[in-house]
C-alpha positions, 0 to 999 in steps of 0.5 A: 505625634499622634493624639490618643483617645480611649473613647469616642469624643467630640474632639476627634476630627471627622472626615478621617481616613482610618484603619481598623485592627489590633495591630499587635506588634505593628509589623510590616503588614500593619505598616503597609496598611498605614502607608496606604491610609496616609496616601489616601488621607493626603489625597483628601487632605484629612487626618489619619486615624487608627481604631484599635481595641484593648484588651485583645478580642481573643482574650475577651472571647476565648480567655485571658491566656488564649494568646500573648501580646507581642507588645503591651498597649503603651509600647504599641502606642509609642511605635504608632506615634509617627504613623498616624495622627490619631489613635482611638483605642476602644474598650473591647468587652463581650457586650461590644462584641455582640453588636451586629456589623451594621450597628458597629458601622453606624455607631462607631464609624459613620456617626462619630467619624464620617470617614472618607475611607476605611482600610482593613486587612484581608482577614479582618472580621467584626460584629457578632459572631465575627459575621462582618467581613471586608466584603460586608464592610464594603457593602455597608460603606456604599450605603453610608457613603465611605470607601472601603479598601482591603489590603492584601497580606505582606509576604516576606521570604515566602512567609505571610506577615501576621501577628500570629506567625510572629508570636509563634516564631518568638515562642519557638526562638526563631528571632531572625525570622520574627524580626524580618516579619516585624521589620524591627527587632523583637524587644522586651522592657524590664526592671533590674531586680536582685537575683541569686548571687553566683560568682562565676565571673560574668555579672548578670542583670536579672530582669523582671518584665510585664511582657507577655510574649517571651522568647523560647528558653535559650541563649540569645545575642542582643542589644541592651538599651539603658539611659539612652546608651546601648550595649551588646549583651548575652541574654539567657532565658530559662531555669538555670538547670546547672544550678538546679533552679525551676523558676523562669528567669531572664538574665542579661550579661552586658558585655564590658560592663560592671555597674550596679544597675538595680532598679534601672529599666532596660530595653533588650532587643533580640538579634539571634538565638545562639543556643539551647539552654544546657545543663552543665556538669559544673561551673567551669563548663558553664564559664567556658560556654559563656565565653563562647557565647560572648565571642559569638555575640560580638561577631554577630553584632559586628556583622549587624553593624551594631556598635556600643 
């Protein structure tokens, strides 16, 4: 299990092989970089380290609403637990961003870590005005005595794997492709809270979440995890136009389940978008459509090999 540091301390081992980057979502491209890091560290018989930053630099430099994180920091750390030995998450500020590339290399890589090798992605930039590039890092590495490796992007089905492309896909509701690029299902966590009580025969859990990135409005097939158990579910994201609502809600109908779960934490993994959000003429039309959604969800989960 990885050790986690929020600042550089004397406890962090030196002579590491490290990767540098945001690693939002920890997608297939990130996993390829970390695989290369582990291979190189095994050659040198040293620790692996991921240097990342919080908040996301885009939020600091371009405004807090400039992008939505795929996963919160605590969830990113859980995904990384078995990928590296050490995660060093530095606080990203405007002052931090004003360092010249060589200053960053000297003060945050060479002096505290004495790295054997550093791995970055092709689009990695660092230092004031993003002046640092992989080529500049390689030049500085020669001066300070460490190897620099630039990892080419991973491509899946003709699509370059990147955090920005995954954000766009999720925002558009293209969960299938997003999951392919992630190498896992996109998910959100949330707490079940009380919502409007509507007796239509399909109990739903109203989810309150701190997640920034939410799939596009619509209805999705998914898997719900609660108390170490998993359940098939139909997830509705939108404003419930049939009932004249305006506020965005996330409602989860857990199939073949009808218990009081207020206050429980759920993890909802998205499989596929079933349909767009629709305004129905009456509740009966809505009920018929929900029945169709349930049937379609069961079929999809059977195809995916998901069992309760």
